[in-house]
gemmi code that builds the backbone of each chain (N, CA, C; Angstrom):
import gemmi

chains = {
    "A": [
        ("MET", (90.213, 107.475, 78.185), (91.680, 107.463, 78.385), (92.148, 108.954, 78.051)),
        ("LYS", (93.033, 109.559, 78.950), (93.417, 110.986, 78.673), (94.567, 110.950, 77.701)),
        ("GLU", (94.795, 112.088, 77.203), (95.818, 112.273, 76.130), (97.206, 111.862, 76.609)),
        ("ILE", (97.448, 112.131, 77.814), (98.846, 111.842, 78.364), (98.964, 110.280, 78.476)),
        ("ASP", (97.892, 109.492, 78.670), (97.863, 108.089, 78.749), (98.340, 107.570, 77.251)),
        ("TYR", (97.716, 108.272, 76.283), (98.112, 107.841, 74.932), (99.552, 108.036, 74.619)),
        ("VAL", (100.114, 109.152, 75.215), (101.550, 109.455, 75.052), (102.354, 108.287, 75.637)),
        ("LYS", (101.952, 107.864, 76.762), (102.645, 106.762, 77.522), (102.423, 105.404, 76.688)),
        ("LEU", (101.293, 105.102, 76.187), (101.025, 103.944, 75.486), (101.791, 103.828, 74.176)),
        ("TYR", (101.868, 105.014, 73.423), (102.621, 105.152, 72.239), (104.165, 104.806, 72.485)),
        ("ALA", (104.643, 105.454, 73.525), (106.064, 105.367, 73.842), (106.389, 103.817, 74.239)),
        ("GLU", (105.455, 103.190, 74.902), (105.673, 101.768, 75.330), (105.686, 100.954, 74.017)),
        ("LYS", (104.864, 101.250, 73.029), (104.804, 100.471, 71.836), (106.158, 100.785, 71.056)),
        ("LEU", (106.594, 101.962, 71.063), (107.655, 102.415, 70.266), (109.017, 101.723, 70.709)),
        ("LYS", (109.075, 101.344, 71.989), (110.222, 100.631, 72.542), (110.579, 99.387, 71.725)),
        ("ASN", (109.495, 98.673, 71.252), (109.819, 97.331, 70.642), (109.247, 97.364, 69.158)),
        ("ASP", (108.862, 98.499, 68.670), (108.257, 98.578, 67.279), (108.694, 99.800, 66.602)),
        ("ASN", (109.894, 99.804, 66.084), (110.406, 101.130, 65.365), (109.694, 101.336, 64.126)),
        ("SER", (108.847, 100.487, 63.695), (108.104, 100.817, 62.468), (107.199, 101.993, 62.635)),
        ("LEU", (106.873, 102.294, 63.943), (106.018, 103.494, 64.302), (106.741, 104.832, 63.933)),
        ("PHE", (108.059, 104.752, 63.794), (108.792, 106.013, 63.482), (108.319, 106.531, 61.972)),
        ("LYS", (107.912, 105.560, 61.164), (107.464, 105.954, 59.783), (106.411, 106.935, 59.801)),
        ("GLN", (105.350, 106.675, 60.705), (104.219, 107.626, 60.800), (104.675, 108.989, 61.303)),
        ("GLN", (105.626, 108.926, 62.311), (106.182, 110.190, 62.895), (106.869, 111.029, 61.824)),
        ("LYS", (107.697, 110.301, 60.897), (108.437, 111.080, 59.845), (107.448, 111.722, 58.941)),
        ("MET", (106.291, 110.974, 58.596), (105.315, 111.547, 57.721), (104.709, 112.785, 58.344)),
        ("LEU", (104.378, 112.694, 59.622), (103.803, 113.873, 60.348), (104.671, 115.065, 60.342)),
        ("ILE", (105.889, 114.847, 60.728), (106.862, 116.011, 60.773), (107.147, 116.570, 59.408)),
        ("GLU", (107.235, 115.787, 58.330), (107.638, 116.276, 57.073), (106.386, 116.935, 56.476)),
        ("SER", (105.091, 116.529, 56.770), (103.945, 117.140, 56.112), (103.731, 118.497, 56.841)),
        ("GLN", (104.035, 118.562, 58.148), (103.926, 119.872, 58.861), (104.906, 120.816, 58.327)),
        ("LEU", (106.091, 120.400, 58.009), (107.202, 121.401, 57.467), (106.746, 121.822, 56.130)),
        ("LYS", (106.297, 120.951, 55.223), (105.813, 121.322, 53.925), (104.629, 122.270, 53.955)),
        ("ALA", (103.709, 122.006, 54.812), (102.614, 122.856, 54.856), (102.946, 124.287, 55.354)),
        ("SER", (103.957, 124.323, 56.317), (104.409, 125.598, 56.777), (105.125, 126.378, 55.738)),
        ("SER", (105.919, 125.653, 54.961), (106.777, 126.289, 53.954), (105.825, 126.881, 52.851)),
        ("SER", (104.897, 126.116, 52.459), (103.914, 126.492, 51.418), (103.194, 127.753, 51.871)),
        ("LEU", (102.670, 127.755, 53.108), (101.895, 128.823, 53.643), (102.672, 130.175, 53.590)),
        ("PHE", (104.016, 130.127, 54.053), (104.779, 131.404, 54.100), (105.211, 131.749, 52.748)),
        ("ARG", (105.446, 130.904, 51.826), (105.843, 131.292, 50.475), (104.643, 131.897, 49.850)),
        ("ASN", (103.512, 131.471, 50.005), (102.308, 132.109, 49.478), (102.069, 133.519, 50.135)),
        ("MET", (102.283, 133.628, 51.389), (102.078, 134.918, 52.100), (103.015, 135.902, 51.614)),
        ("PHE", (104.278, 135.557, 51.319), (105.330, 136.525, 50.923), (105.679, 136.487, 49.458)),
        ("LYS", (104.791, 135.939, 48.678), (105.102, 135.684, 47.266), (105.278, 137.087, 46.475)),
        ("GLY", (106.284, 137.006, 45.699), (106.670, 138.192, 44.918), (107.273, 139.303, 45.671)),
        ("GLU", (107.640, 139.054, 46.897), (108.212, 140.163, 47.725), (109.644, 139.717, 48.183)),
        ("ASP", (110.311, 140.620, 48.916), (111.582, 140.337, 49.411), (111.135, 139.507, 50.643)),
        ("TYR", (111.547, 138.181, 50.528), (111.081, 137.260, 51.631), (111.491, 137.617, 53.069)),
        ("LYS", (112.821, 137.990, 53.187), (113.364, 138.360, 54.534), (112.686, 139.587, 55.083)),
        ("LYS", (112.465, 140.555, 54.176), (111.736, 141.851, 54.590), (110.398, 141.547, 55.157)),
        ("LYS", (109.700, 140.800, 54.398), (108.275, 140.503, 54.708), (108.233, 139.596, 56.058)),
        ("ALA", (109.169, 138.738, 56.028), (109.286, 137.820, 57.058), (109.440, 138.544, 58.481)),
        ("ARG", (110.341, 139.467, 58.376), (110.773, 140.289, 59.563), (109.534, 141.165, 59.961)),
        ("GLU", (108.797, 141.677, 59.021), (107.695, 142.556, 59.295), (106.628, 141.620, 60.100)),
        ("TYR", (106.455, 140.386, 59.518), (105.541, 139.450, 60.087), (105.950, 139.030, 61.559)),
        ("LEU", (107.298, 138.774, 61.709), (107.737, 138.466, 63.033), (107.600, 139.609, 64.030)),
        ("LYS", (107.779, 140.769, 63.607), (107.535, 141.971, 64.425), (106.044, 142.052, 64.875)),
        ("GLY", (105.197, 141.745, 63.893), (103.868, 141.749, 64.113), (103.298, 140.734, 65.155)),
        ("ILE", (103.975, 139.590, 65.182), (103.572, 138.596, 66.161), (104.383, 138.704, 67.393)),
        ("GLY", (105.230, 139.595, 67.493), (106.059, 139.852, 68.791), (107.249, 139.032, 68.963)),
        ("LEU", (107.680, 138.353, 67.797), (108.884, 137.517, 67.851), (110.225, 138.345, 67.707)),
        ("LEU", (109.988, 139.559, 67.187), (111.263, 140.369, 67.027), (111.018, 141.780, 67.809)),
    ],
    "B": [
        ("MET", (110.193, 95.088, 61.967), (109.988, 95.618, 63.241), (111.188, 95.400, 64.074)),
        ("GLY", (111.649, 96.298, 64.884), (112.731, 96.199, 65.724), (112.560, 97.139, 66.900)),
        ("GLU", (113.684, 97.170, 67.689), (113.656, 97.990, 68.914), (113.715, 99.470, 68.556)),
        ("GLY", (113.056, 100.307, 69.377), (113.024, 101.685, 68.954), (114.334, 102.390, 69.152)),
        ("TYR", (115.117, 101.858, 70.213), (116.478, 102.414, 70.411), (117.335, 101.376, 71.026)),
        ("THR", (118.646, 101.566, 70.963), (119.650, 100.685, 71.659), (120.688, 101.728, 72.190)),
        ("VAL", (121.464, 101.147, 73.006), (122.576, 101.897, 73.619), (123.888, 101.240, 73.291)),
        ("ASP", (124.717, 102.074, 72.568), (125.955, 101.464, 72.210), (127.117, 102.369, 72.643)),
        ("LYS", (127.947, 101.896, 73.591), (129.055, 102.609, 74.186), (128.604, 103.993, 74.695)),
        ("ASN", (127.543, 103.972, 75.410), (127.079, 105.192, 76.077), (126.335, 106.170, 75.078)),
        ("VAL", (126.238, 105.733, 73.860), (125.535, 106.593, 72.765), (124.107, 105.912, 72.625)),
        ("ILE", (123.051, 106.760, 72.791), (121.740, 106.325, 72.545), (121.517, 106.355, 71.063)),
        ("VAL", (121.229, 105.236, 70.438), (121.060, 105.053, 69.034), (119.553, 104.857, 68.759)),
        ("ILE", (118.872, 105.807, 68.070), (117.462, 105.781, 67.717), (117.382, 105.023, 66.439)),
        ("ASN", (116.570, 104.010, 66.329), (116.558, 103.142, 65.148), (115.393, 103.519, 64.204)),
        ("ARG", (115.749, 104.601, 63.458), (114.834, 105.159, 62.584), (115.509, 105.927, 61.384)),
        ("GLU", (114.744, 106.287, 60.342), (115.349, 106.943, 59.235), (115.463, 108.553, 59.591)),
        ("LEU", (116.237, 109.202, 58.885), (116.349, 110.571, 59.105), (115.192, 111.350, 58.578)),
        ("THR", (114.708, 112.362, 59.207), (113.561, 113.251, 58.672), (114.177, 114.540, 58.069)),
        ("ASP", (113.294, 115.278, 57.458), (113.813, 116.615, 56.841), (114.200, 117.596, 58.052)),
        ("LEU", (113.516, 117.291, 59.220), (113.950, 118.213, 60.348), (115.349, 117.831, 60.878)),
        ("ASP", (115.634, 116.478, 60.932), (117.040, 116.053, 61.219), (118.056, 116.654, 60.306)),
        ("LEU", (117.691, 116.669, 59.044), (118.721, 117.055, 57.995), (118.911, 118.661, 58.098)),
        ("PHE", (117.901, 119.410, 58.493), (118.077, 120.818, 58.764), (119.021, 120.996, 59.883)),
        ("VAL", (118.736, 120.249, 61.029), (119.670, 120.455, 62.236), (121.042, 119.974, 61.871)),
        ("LYS", (121.127, 118.932, 61.206), (122.503, 118.298, 60.837), (123.285, 119.330, 59.988)),
        ("ASP", (122.704, 120.006, 59.081), (123.406, 121.031, 58.200), (123.882, 122.189, 59.106)),
        ("PHE", (122.951, 122.584, 59.993), (123.348, 123.778, 60.864), (124.495, 123.359, 61.764)),
        ("LEU", (124.472, 122.158, 62.275), (125.426, 121.711, 63.356), (126.825, 121.531, 62.550)),
        ("GLU", (126.733, 121.092, 61.243), (128.079, 120.921, 60.538), (128.880, 122.217, 60.498)),
        ("ILE", (128.101, 123.309, 60.437), (128.823, 124.658, 60.461), (129.169, 125.038, 61.851)),
        ("LEU", (128.209, 124.940, 62.809), (128.383, 125.497, 64.017), (129.672, 124.695, 64.803)),
        ("LYS", (129.770, 123.386, 64.507), (130.847, 122.640, 65.246), (132.266, 123.091, 64.844)),
        ("LYS", (132.358, 123.789, 63.661), (133.671, 124.335, 63.342), (134.016, 125.468, 64.246)),
        ("TYR", (133.029, 125.995, 64.924), (133.339, 127.272, 65.732), (133.112, 127.114, 67.291)),
        ("SER", (132.252, 126.136, 67.593), (131.747, 126.130, 68.941), (131.294, 124.726, 69.311)),
        ("ASP", (131.288, 124.498, 70.726), (130.550, 123.306, 71.197), (129.046, 123.780, 71.317)),
        ("TYR", (128.214, 122.822, 71.633), (126.779, 123.109, 71.564), (126.049, 122.020, 72.425)),
        ("LEU", (124.762, 122.304, 72.691), (123.914, 121.242, 73.281), (122.519, 121.493, 72.730)),
        ("ILE", (121.859, 120.411, 72.109), (120.531, 120.552, 71.684), (119.593, 120.200, 72.898)),
        ("VAL", (118.583, 120.999, 73.122), (117.718, 120.801, 74.279), (116.254, 120.876, 73.825)),
        ("SER", (115.402, 120.483, 74.794), (113.980, 120.698, 74.654), (113.280, 119.792, 73.584)),
        ("GLY", (112.367, 120.479, 72.815), (111.497, 119.662, 71.935), (112.142, 118.743, 71.003)),
        ("PHE", (113.281, 119.116, 70.410), (113.948, 118.224, 69.495), (114.369, 116.888, 70.048)),
        ("VAL", (114.699, 117.000, 71.449), (115.073, 115.832, 72.125), (113.942, 114.761, 72.206)),
        ("SER", (112.843, 115.282, 72.485), (111.522, 114.451, 72.538), (111.130, 113.872, 71.144)),
        ("ILE", (111.194, 114.863, 70.268), (110.684, 114.478, 68.825), (111.675, 113.446, 68.134)),
        ("SER", (112.981, 113.730, 68.448), (113.986, 112.733, 67.831), (113.831, 111.364, 68.406)),
        ("THR", (113.282, 111.194, 69.577), (113.135, 109.947, 70.177), (111.658, 109.406, 70.005)),
        ("GLY", (110.929, 110.004, 69.123), (109.710, 109.464, 68.722), (108.338, 110.152, 69.165)),
        ("ARG", (108.496, 111.203, 69.937), (107.275, 111.872, 70.258), (106.618, 112.396, 69.041)),
        ("THR", (105.248, 112.080, 68.946), (104.620, 112.528, 67.751), (103.929, 113.870, 67.953)),
        ("ARG", (104.672, 114.946, 67.694), (104.086, 116.288, 67.686), (104.959, 117.114, 66.749)),
        ("GLY", (104.406, 118.172, 66.216), (105.133, 119.037, 65.399), (105.953, 120.048, 66.101)),
        ("THR", (106.952, 120.639, 65.516), (107.706, 121.735, 66.170), (108.137, 122.642, 65.102)),
        ("GLU", (108.336, 123.880, 65.544), (108.780, 124.846, 64.652), (110.246, 125.382, 64.988)),
        ("ASP", (110.717, 125.186, 66.123), (111.968, 125.642, 66.413), (112.776, 124.448, 67.169)),
        ("VAL", (114.070, 124.505, 67.043), (115.020, 123.652, 67.658), (115.957, 124.539, 68.537)),
        ("ASP", (115.884, 124.157, 69.787), (116.688, 124.989, 70.769), (118.078, 124.400, 70.921)),
        ("ILE", (119.094, 125.392, 70.844), (120.391, 124.876, 70.886), (121.171, 125.909, 71.809)),
        ("LEU", (121.798, 125.294, 72.966), (122.692, 126.104, 73.766), (124.083, 126.231, 73.167)),
        ("VAL", (124.535, 127.525, 73.179), (125.899, 127.652, 72.667), (126.626, 128.740, 73.595)),
        ("PRO", (127.805, 128.351, 74.078), (128.467, 129.259, 74.934), (128.834, 130.607, 74.173)),
        ("VAL", (128.900, 131.727, 74.746), (129.166, 132.999, 74.083), (130.541, 132.944, 73.370)),
        ("MET", (130.593, 133.184, 72.192), (131.892, 133.231, 71.351), (132.540, 134.571, 71.356)),
        ("GLU", (133.830, 134.608, 71.015), (134.400, 135.910, 70.784), (133.823, 136.517, 69.570)),
        ("LYS", (133.910, 137.855, 69.426), (133.207, 138.602, 68.375), (133.703, 138.202, 66.958)),
        ("GLU", (134.988, 138.018, 66.868), (135.589, 137.673, 65.484), (135.105, 136.305, 65.084)),
        ("LYS", (135.173, 135.376, 66.047), (134.790, 133.951, 65.696), (133.281, 133.959, 65.335)),
        ("PHE", (132.430, 134.741, 66.133), (130.995, 134.764, 65.722), (130.827, 135.332, 64.382)),
        ("ALA", (131.539, 136.385, 64.030), (131.498, 136.907, 62.657), (131.767, 135.926, 61.573)),
        ("GLN", (132.804, 135.080, 61.846), (133.133, 134.040, 60.870), (131.947, 133.017, 60.731)),
        ("PHE", (131.490, 132.698, 61.888), (130.287, 131.626, 61.880), (129.144, 132.200, 61.182)),
        ("PHE", (128.833, 133.460, 61.497), (127.659, 134.117, 60.872), (127.741, 134.183, 59.373)),
        ("ALA", (128.963, 134.539, 58.953), (129.219, 134.654, 57.493), (129.040, 133.352, 56.887)),
        ("GLU", (129.584, 132.295, 57.395), (129.522, 130.919, 56.770), (128.049, 130.506, 56.820)),
        ("LEU", (127.314, 130.830, 57.840), (125.766, 130.439, 57.715), (125.198, 131.170, 56.568)),
        ("GLN", (125.447, 132.437, 56.406), (124.887, 133.081, 55.272), (125.272, 132.608, 53.847)),
        ("GLU", (126.587, 132.209, 53.829), (127.060, 131.647, 52.613), (126.385, 130.310, 52.261)),
        ("THR", (126.034, 129.587, 53.244), (125.488, 128.241, 53.058), (123.955, 128.170, 53.107)),
        ("GLY", (123.366, 129.308, 53.014), (121.887, 129.311, 52.727), (121.032, 129.443, 53.969)),
        ("PHE", (121.603, 130.074, 55.004), (120.726, 130.288, 56.290), (120.534, 131.934, 56.366)),
        ("TRP", (119.505, 132.296, 57.025), (119.330, 133.705, 57.343), (118.996, 133.831, 58.764)),
        ("CYS", (119.221, 135.030, 59.311), (119.005, 135.302, 60.775), (117.762, 136.162, 60.911)),
        ("TYR", (116.780, 135.780, 61.739), (115.643, 136.541, 61.886), (115.999, 138.042, 62.318)),
        ("GLN", (116.927, 138.204, 63.154), (117.208, 139.366, 63.812), (117.900, 140.469, 62.958)),
        ("GLY", (118.629, 139.994, 61.909), (119.298, 140.934, 61.054), (120.363, 140.232, 60.198)),
        ("ASP", (121.024, 141.105, 59.317), (121.993, 140.438, 58.352), (123.463, 140.949, 58.725)),
        ("ASN", (123.597, 141.718, 59.763), (124.840, 142.216, 60.045), (125.399, 141.684, 61.337)),
        ("SER", (126.594, 140.975, 61.179), (127.010, 140.177, 62.397), (127.351, 141.086, 63.587)),
        ("ASP", (127.838, 142.267, 63.333), (128.252, 143.162, 64.390), (126.936, 143.469, 65.316)),
        ("SER", (125.902, 143.855, 64.680), (124.677, 144.120, 65.449), (124.128, 142.846, 66.122)),
        ("ILE", (124.143, 141.756, 65.471), (123.601, 140.520, 65.955), (124.512, 139.908, 67.185)),
        ("TYR", (125.713, 140.308, 67.091), (126.669, 140.083, 68.179), (126.161, 140.627, 69.545)),
        ("GLY", (125.512, 141.799, 69.481), (125.035, 142.424, 70.679), (124.007, 141.630, 71.305)),
        ("TYR", (123.171, 140.866, 70.597), (122.200, 139.918, 71.293), (123.030, 138.793, 71.917)),
        ("VAL", (124.071, 138.302, 71.274), (124.738, 137.082, 71.796), (125.476, 137.484, 73.100)),
        ("LYS", (126.113, 138.602, 73.204), (126.850, 138.963, 74.364), (125.939, 139.331, 75.486)),
        ("ASP", (124.773, 139.656, 75.092), (123.667, 139.953, 76.187), (122.864, 138.753, 76.526)),
        ("LEU", (123.380, 137.631, 76.015), (122.602, 136.349, 76.260), (121.161, 136.347, 75.778)),
        ("ILE", (120.899, 136.878, 74.685), (119.565, 136.993, 74.122), (119.548, 136.073, 72.941)),
        ("SER", (118.458, 135.333, 72.876), (118.437, 134.233, 71.682), (118.343, 134.881, 70.402)),
        ("ILE", (118.872, 134.268, 69.425), (118.635, 134.674, 67.993), (118.231, 133.351, 67.206)),
        ("ARG", (117.662, 133.569, 66.059), (117.082, 132.437, 65.229), (117.555, 132.378, 63.964)),
        ("PHE", (117.762, 131.321, 63.429), (118.277, 130.979, 61.968), (117.334, 130.063, 61.312)),
        ("ALA", (116.970, 130.331, 60.028), (116.256, 129.466, 59.224), (116.951, 129.404, 57.785)),
        ("ARG", (116.474, 128.483, 56.997), (117.015, 128.366, 55.607), (116.435, 129.687, 54.765)),
        ("ILE", (117.232, 130.106, 53.856), (116.727, 131.236, 52.985), (115.426, 130.886, 52.476)),
        ("ASN", (114.478, 131.973, 52.476), (113.109, 131.780, 51.894), (112.295, 130.760, 52.648)),
        ("GLU", (112.630, 130.497, 53.946), (111.720, 129.579, 54.832), (111.696, 130.358, 56.190)),
        ("MET", (110.576, 130.156, 56.810), (110.499, 130.634, 58.247), (110.694, 129.572, 59.237)),
        ("TYR", (110.294, 128.334, 58.869), (110.324, 127.276, 59.734), (110.911, 126.029, 59.021)),
        ("PRO", (111.561, 125.030, 59.655), (111.997, 125.178, 61.031), (113.107, 126.285, 61.223)),
        ("ASN", (113.329, 126.639, 62.554), (114.391, 127.554, 62.847), (115.221, 127.043, 64.063)),
        ("MET", (116.517, 127.458, 63.955), (117.347, 127.072, 65.184), (117.259, 128.259, 66.094)),
        ("GLU", (116.749, 128.000, 67.266), (116.831, 129.015, 68.301), (118.243, 128.864, 69.049)),
        ("PHE", (119.164, 129.748, 68.731), (120.520, 129.840, 69.198), (120.470, 130.566, 70.455)),
        ("ILE", (120.720, 129.772, 71.608), (120.583, 130.353, 72.983), (121.945, 130.539, 73.602)),
        ("PRO", (122.476, 131.810, 73.588), (123.810, 131.991, 74.147), (123.781, 131.781, 75.673)),
        ("ILE", (124.780, 131.101, 76.147), (124.901, 130.852, 77.567), (126.305, 131.195, 78.055)),
        ("ASP", (126.491, 131.482, 79.320), (127.815, 131.447, 80.035), (127.664, 130.798, 81.405)),
        ("ALA", (128.611, 130.771, 82.203), (128.573, 130.020, 83.449), (127.633, 130.673, 84.455)),
        ("SER", (127.148, 131.908, 84.134), (126.108, 132.467, 85.147), (124.804, 131.799, 84.995)),
        ("LYS", (124.489, 131.113, 83.903), (123.336, 130.321, 83.710), (123.529, 128.911, 84.261)),
        ("LYS", (123.370, 128.850, 85.548), (123.920, 127.647, 86.225), (123.302, 126.194, 85.675)),
        ("ALA", (121.989, 126.245, 85.548), (121.405, 124.977, 85.202), (121.747, 124.607, 83.780)),
        ("LYS", (121.648, 125.641, 82.869), (121.892, 125.434, 81.418), (123.388, 125.102, 81.244)),
        ("TYR", (124.224, 125.735, 82.088), (125.757, 125.483, 81.911), (126.036, 124.022, 82.409)),
        ("PHE", (125.297, 123.594, 83.441), (125.531, 122.220, 83.962), (125.140, 121.175, 82.834)),
        ("GLU", (124.011, 121.414, 82.255), (123.604, 120.328, 81.188), (124.711, 120.411, 80.019)),
        ("PHE", (124.982, 121.630, 79.696), (125.907, 121.757, 78.599), (127.268, 121.050, 78.843)),
        ("THR", (127.657, 121.036, 80.164), (128.968, 120.318, 80.453), (128.754, 118.860, 80.822)),
        ("HIS", (127.527, 118.377, 80.760), (127.275, 116.994, 80.923), (126.506, 116.293, 79.826)),
        ("PRO", (127.023, 116.357, 78.630), (126.222, 115.954, 77.449), (126.109, 114.548, 77.385)),
        ("GLN", (125.049, 114.104, 76.703), (124.599, 112.613, 76.322), (124.611, 112.641, 74.834)),
        ("LYS", (125.322, 111.623, 74.249), (125.351, 111.580, 72.696), (124.134, 110.718, 72.269)),
        ("MET", (123.575, 111.195, 71.229), (122.471, 110.507, 70.574), (122.766, 110.370, 69.053)),
        ("LYS", (122.272, 109.199, 68.518), (122.623, 109.044, 67.072), (121.446, 108.494, 66.370)),
        ("VAL", (121.270, 109.075, 65.175), (120.248, 108.552, 64.203), (120.972, 108.449, 62.882)),
        ("GLN", (121.009, 107.130, 62.345), (121.834, 106.880, 61.155), (123.146, 107.426, 61.383)),
        ("ASP", (123.647, 108.349, 60.494), (125.008, 108.878, 60.571), (124.980, 110.199, 61.297)),
        ("PHE", (123.889, 110.648, 61.824), (123.727, 111.920, 62.514), (123.934, 111.777, 64.037)),
        ("GLU", (125.044, 112.160, 64.548), (125.267, 112.195, 65.971), (125.241, 113.587, 66.542)),
        ("PHE", (124.557, 113.752, 67.615), (124.452, 115.077, 68.241), (124.388, 114.938, 69.855)),
        ("LYS", (124.594, 116.058, 70.445), (124.646, 116.086, 71.928), (123.363, 116.707, 72.503)),
        ("ILE", (122.904, 116.036, 73.528), (121.717, 116.384, 74.250), (122.056, 116.350, 75.702)),
        ("PRO", (121.107, 116.839, 76.608), (121.416, 116.729, 78.055), (121.230, 115.288, 78.543)),
        ("PRO", (121.648, 115.027, 79.710), (121.269, 113.720, 80.324), (119.736, 113.623, 80.234)),
        ("ILE", (119.154, 112.473, 79.943), (117.853, 112.254, 79.800), (117.081, 112.670, 81.120)),
        ("GLU", (117.586, 112.238, 82.200), (117.011, 112.552, 83.555), (116.901, 114.091, 83.712)),
        ("PHE", (117.911, 114.740, 83.317), (117.960, 116.271, 83.374), (116.852, 116.826, 82.522)),
        ("GLU", (116.753, 116.422, 81.293), (115.803, 116.889, 80.360), (114.421, 116.666, 80.853)),
        ("ILE", (114.122, 115.509, 81.458), (112.755, 115.149, 81.997), (112.457, 116.235, 83.068)),
        ("LEU", (113.321, 116.407, 84.062), (113.088, 117.159, 85.252), (112.980, 118.697, 84.777)),
        ("TYR", (113.711, 119.164, 83.800), (113.619, 120.476, 83.351), (112.296, 120.709, 82.750)),
        ("LYS", (111.765, 119.758, 82.044), (110.463, 119.921, 81.347), (109.331, 119.972, 82.575)),
        ("GLU", (109.517, 119.072, 83.499), (108.547, 118.902, 84.544), (108.530, 120.058, 85.563)),
        ("ILE", (109.683, 120.626, 85.840), (109.775, 121.578, 86.909), (109.860, 122.993, 86.370)),
        ("VAL", (110.647, 123.226, 85.305), (110.834, 124.638, 84.901), (109.855, 125.020, 83.786)),
        ("LEU", (109.873, 124.186, 82.687), (108.886, 124.589, 81.680), (107.451, 124.337, 81.979)),
        ("ALA", (107.277, 123.122, 82.317), (105.922, 122.646, 82.958), (104.631, 123.013, 82.158)),
        ("GLY", (104.689, 123.362, 80.820), (103.438, 123.417, 80.105), (102.938, 122.091, 79.692)),
        ("GLU", (101.755, 122.103, 79.137), (101.147, 120.802, 78.846), (101.995, 119.930, 77.904)),
        ("LYS", (102.551, 120.663, 76.835), (103.365, 120.061, 75.908), (104.706, 119.390, 76.535)),
        ("ASP", (105.159, 120.186, 77.562), (106.396, 119.729, 78.215), (106.111, 118.578, 79.123)),
        ("ILE", (105.044, 118.531, 79.748), (104.706, 117.379, 80.660), (104.412, 116.136, 79.788)),
        ("LYS", (103.902, 116.322, 78.593), (103.735, 115.152, 77.663), (105.145, 114.723, 77.210)),
        ("ASP", (105.934, 115.581, 76.897), (107.368, 115.279, 76.382), (107.994, 114.506, 77.537)),
        ("ALA", (107.880, 115.029, 78.768), (108.552, 114.356, 79.880), (108.010, 112.958, 80.024)),
        ("LYS", (106.630, 112.712, 79.890), (106.080, 111.440, 80.090), (106.611, 110.525, 78.918)),
        ("HIS", (106.726, 110.919, 77.785), (107.251, 110.185, 76.592), (108.681, 109.762, 77.003)),
        ("LEU", (109.507, 110.661, 77.474), (110.910, 110.274, 77.784), (110.981, 109.332, 78.893)),
        ("ARG", (110.229, 109.547, 79.985), (110.121, 108.721, 81.113), (109.746, 107.238, 80.676)),
        ("THR", (108.821, 107.133, 79.722), (108.325, 105.799, 79.300), (109.349, 105.144, 78.444)),
        ("ILE", (109.734, 105.886, 77.394), (110.633, 105.132, 76.378), (111.960, 104.796, 76.924)),
        ("PHE", (112.462, 105.651, 77.853), (113.756, 105.298, 78.373), (113.740, 104.749, 79.795)),
        ("SER", (112.636, 104.127, 80.223), (112.428, 103.660, 81.564), (113.529, 102.665, 81.908)),
        ("GLU", (114.022, 101.931, 81.081), (114.963, 100.841, 81.410), (116.447, 101.423, 81.658)),
        ("ILE", (116.674, 102.649, 81.241), (118.040, 103.150, 81.412), (118.118, 104.400, 82.295)),
        ("LEU", (116.895, 104.811, 82.800), (116.948, 106.021, 83.620), (117.482, 105.586, 85.083)),
        ("LYS", (118.202, 106.525, 85.676), (118.694, 106.153, 87.018), (118.287, 107.159, 88.096)),
        ("GLU", (117.593, 106.635, 89.095), (117.059, 107.397, 90.211), (118.083, 108.347, 90.752)),
        ("GLU", (119.240, 107.912, 91.028), (120.296, 108.642, 91.604), (120.597, 109.978, 90.909)),
        ("LYS", (120.435, 109.872, 89.481), (120.651, 111.023, 88.636), (119.471, 112.085, 88.920)),
        ("PHE", (118.215, 111.529, 88.911), (117.136, 112.455, 89.224), (117.452, 113.290, 90.582)),
        ("LYS", (117.854, 112.564, 91.617), (118.200, 113.159, 92.797), (119.307, 114.170, 92.719)),
        ("GLU", (120.354, 113.843, 91.949), (121.488, 114.757, 91.734), (121.073, 116.104, 90.947)),
        ("TYR", (120.179, 115.847, 89.995), (119.919, 116.974, 89.060), (118.785, 117.981, 89.618)),
        ("GLU", (117.920, 117.425, 90.459), (116.788, 118.195, 90.839), (117.160, 119.624, 91.592)),
        ("PRO", (118.093, 119.578, 92.495), (118.460, 120.881, 93.070), (118.984, 121.824, 92.144)),
        ("ILE", (119.748, 121.339, 91.155), (120.456, 122.129, 90.149), (119.332, 122.836, 89.247)),
        ("ILE", (118.400, 122.018, 88.930), (117.272, 122.554, 88.133), (116.447, 123.629, 88.903)),
        ("ARG", (116.185, 123.341, 90.131), (115.445, 124.241, 90.923), (116.056, 125.632, 91.067)),
        ("MET", (117.417, 125.701, 90.897), (118.055, 127.025, 90.915), (117.536, 127.860, 89.763)),
        ("GLU", (117.101, 127.347, 88.692), (116.590, 128.027, 87.580), (115.359, 128.807, 87.985)),
        ("LEU", (114.617, 128.336, 89.014), (113.403, 129.048, 89.410), (113.698, 130.160, 90.398)),
        ("GLU", (114.881, 130.299, 90.868), (115.257, 131.275, 91.933), (115.406, 132.696, 91.310)),
    ],
}
model = gemmi.Model(1)
for chain_id, residues in chains.items():
    chain = gemmi.Chain(chain_id)
    for i, (resn, *xyz) in enumerate(residues, 1):
        res = gemmi.Residue()
        res.name, res.seqid = resn, gemmi.SeqId(i, " ")
        for name, pos in zip(("N", "CA", "C"), xyz):
            atom = gemmi.Atom()
            atom.name, atom.element = name, gemmi.Element(name[0])
            atom.pos, atom.b_iso = gemmi.Position(*pos), 0.0
            res.add_atom(atom)
        chain.add_residue(res)
    model.add_chain(chain)
structure = gemmi.Structure()
structure.add_model(model)
structure.setup_entities()
């Protein structure tokens, strides 16, 4: 089964089973927590905005 | 166990709890709505309807504001704990807005999630069309505006067309299969194709 078929299958199940949203909430929130922790560690002890902008320039987002 | 969504008086109601991502968007919108209309587009539409993938930014279309109004909006965001990637001075940031260049806002001491604030005007025909034809969506007490679902699907399939976008479109086509209207796909497709010209 291809990944896109899983997307379809999951959406079909979700139509009638909103308990699946609980897993999705966990996924979203764990990703946000991991990202927050990563950047806090990267910019620890520094001016967060200044370091963040330097980082963003470095990856071409600014 | 219950239905994933219901439709109540033309509002699509998603039957789930709010996530931290929703709360971030809700806080931003509570400020923005005092100054401007808006439309949330792209990944957040799919994710808020159950697509299981991560995201770092939430795209929001906002018509170009007058400079003074933008300054007030920008100041209120700063007072309420947001920062702008592009800078801290509203005068210089307004240059991006009037040139229709996106700017991004996140919470202080955070990089993600961020709101990608996409300024638009009537020259952006497809974006302006979706902006003027909003669909309401609701999760708990959080109500927000998105494009018509058929428009969002076609935009992802025709304009964005990356792997992630095709999967998002498949998700939307599947979960909303009972309420999608073929005549709307036909109406929207030529409008969306103008974006490619």
